[in-house]
C-alpha positions in Angstrom: 18.9 -37.4 0.0 22.0 -37.9 2.1 22.4 -36.1 5.4 25.1 -36.2 8.0 25.0 -35.7 11.8 27.9 -33.5 12.8 30.1 -34.7 15.7 29.1 -33.5 19.1 32.6 -32.3 20.0 32.8 -29.7 17.2 32.9 -26.0 18.0 30.4 -25.0 15.3 27.0 -26.7 15.0 27.7 -29.8 17.2 25.3 -32.6 16.7 23.2 -30.8 14.0 21.9 -32.4 10.9 23.5 -31.1 7.7 24.4 -32.0 4.1 27.9 -33.2 3.5 30.1 -30.2 2.6 32.4 -27.6 3.9 34.7 -24.7 3.2 36.7 -24.3 0.0 40.4 -25.3 0.0 43.1 -23.8 -2.2 43.3 -27.1 -4.0 39.7 -26.6 -5.3 40.8 -23.8 -7.5 37.6 -21.8 -6.7 35.4 -24.5 -8.2 32.4 -25.2 -5.9 31.9 -28.7 -7.6 35.5 -29.6 -6.7 34.9 -28.4 -3.1 31.7 -30.4 -2.8 33.2 -33.6 -4.2 36.4 -33.3 -2.0 34.3 -32.7 1.1 31.9 -35.6 0.2 34.9 -38.0 0.1 36.5 -36.5 3.2 33.4 -36.7 5.3 31.6 -39.9 4.2 34.1 -41.7 1.9 32.3 -41.2 -1.4 34.7 -41.0 -4.3 34.0 -38.3 -7.0 33.6 -41.0 -9.7 30.5 -42.3 -7.9 28.7 -38.9 -8.3 27.0 -37.4 -11.3 26.5 -33.7 -10.9 22.9 -32.7 -11.7 23.3 -28.9 -11.0 23.4 -26.4 -8.2 21.0 -24.3 -6.2 21.3 -20.5 -6.0 24.2 -19.2 -3.8 23.1 -18.7 -0.3 24.6 -16.3 2.3 25.1 -17.7 5.8 25.5 -14.6 7.9 26.5 -16.4 11.1 29.8 -17.7 9.5 29.9 -15.1 6.8 30.0 -17.8 4.1 28.5 -17.7 0.6 27.5 -21.3 0.0 26.8 -22.9 -3.5 24.7 -26.0 -2.9 25.7 -28.7 -5.4 23.2 -31.4 -6.3 24.5 -34.8 -7.4 23.2 -38.3 -7.9 25.1 -41.1 -6.4 25.7 -44.4 -8.2 23.4 -47.2 -6.9 25.0 -49.2 -4.2 27.3 -46.4 -3.0 28.6 -47.2 0.5 29.5 -44.6 3.1 32.5 -44.4 5.4 32.0 -41.9 8.2 35.2 -40.0 9.0 34.5 -40.1 12.8 36.1 -36.7 13.3 33.7 -34.2 11.8 30.8 -36.6 11.2 29.2 -38.9 13.7 26.6 -40.5 11.4 25.2 -40.5 7.8 21.7 -41.4 6.8 19.5 -41.3 3.7 16.0 -39.9 3.3 13.9 -40.9 0.3 13.5 -38.0 -2.1 9.7 -38.5 -2.0 9.7 -37.8 1.7 11.4 -34.4 1.2 9.1 -33.5 -1.8 5.9 -34.5 -0.1 3.4 -31.5 0.3 4.3 -29.7 3.5 7.3 -31.9 4.4 9.6 -28.8 4.4 7.7 -26.3 6.5 8.1 -22.9 8.2 9.1 -23.6 11.8 7.3 -20.9 13.7 8.9 -21.7 17.1 12.4 -21.4 15.8 11.5 -18.4 13.6 10.1 -16.6 16.7 13.3 -17.4 18.7 15.6 -16.3 15.9 13.6 -13.4 14.5 13.6 -14.6 10.9 11.9 -17.2 8.8 13.2 -20.7 9.4 12.4 -23.9 7.6 12.5 -27.4 9.0 12.0 -31.0 8.0 11.3 -34.0 10.3 12.1 -37.6 9.4 12.3 -40.6 11.7 12.8 -38.6 14.8 15.4 -36.3 13.3 14.7 -32.5 13.1 16.4 -30.8 10.3 16.4 -27.0 10.6 18.5 -23.9 10.2 20.7 -23.5 7.2 20.0 -27.0 6.1 16.3 -26.4 6.3 16.7 -23.3 4.1 18.7 -25.4 1.5 15.9 -28.0 1.6 13.3 -25.3 0.9 15.5 -24.0 -2.0 15.8 -27.6 -3.4 12.0 -28.2 -3.2 11.3 -24.8 -4.9 13.8 -25.6 -7.7 12.4 -29.1 -8.1 8.8 -27.9 -8.3 9.5 -25.0 -10.7 7.9 -25.4 -14.1 10.2 -27.2 -16.5 12.7 -27.6 -13.7 16.2 -28.2 -15.1 17.3 -29.6 -11.8 14.4 -32.1 -11.8 15.2 -33.1 -15.4 18.9 -33.6 -14.6 18.2 -35.7 -11.5 15.5 -37.8 -13.3 17.9 -38.4 -16.2 20.2 -40.3 -13.9 17.6 -42.8 -12.7 
């Protein structure tokens, strides 16, 4: 899985770990896949032709920003290189899929949940703490992957 670290100078979520992505642009024609592919190229330099779309996760509401987010899942061609934009994104890193899918890897973060007053999920990897909305998307991904006869799992595995 590919994650980005947001630049520290940004007004929203500075320094946080996230997935590549962002707001729709009129050029996307209301297509979440086009938005995801455009943002992927803008943020980390991955061209659309290097991505095979495997599916999407359920739309998720992000109340803080009043966004409805459609997480798109894609598989990158082997050997894909990244080019960090340096403006919105400070770093990019990969986490093995097996690490995310390991039992208990994505967990309910009781400390953050208590502070925020709602269930929050987190994932830790090599000193990085992934939480908040990204943690919620990870939880959704793991649930979709582990569902009986998972279409998402089948689509991802078909690309390996």
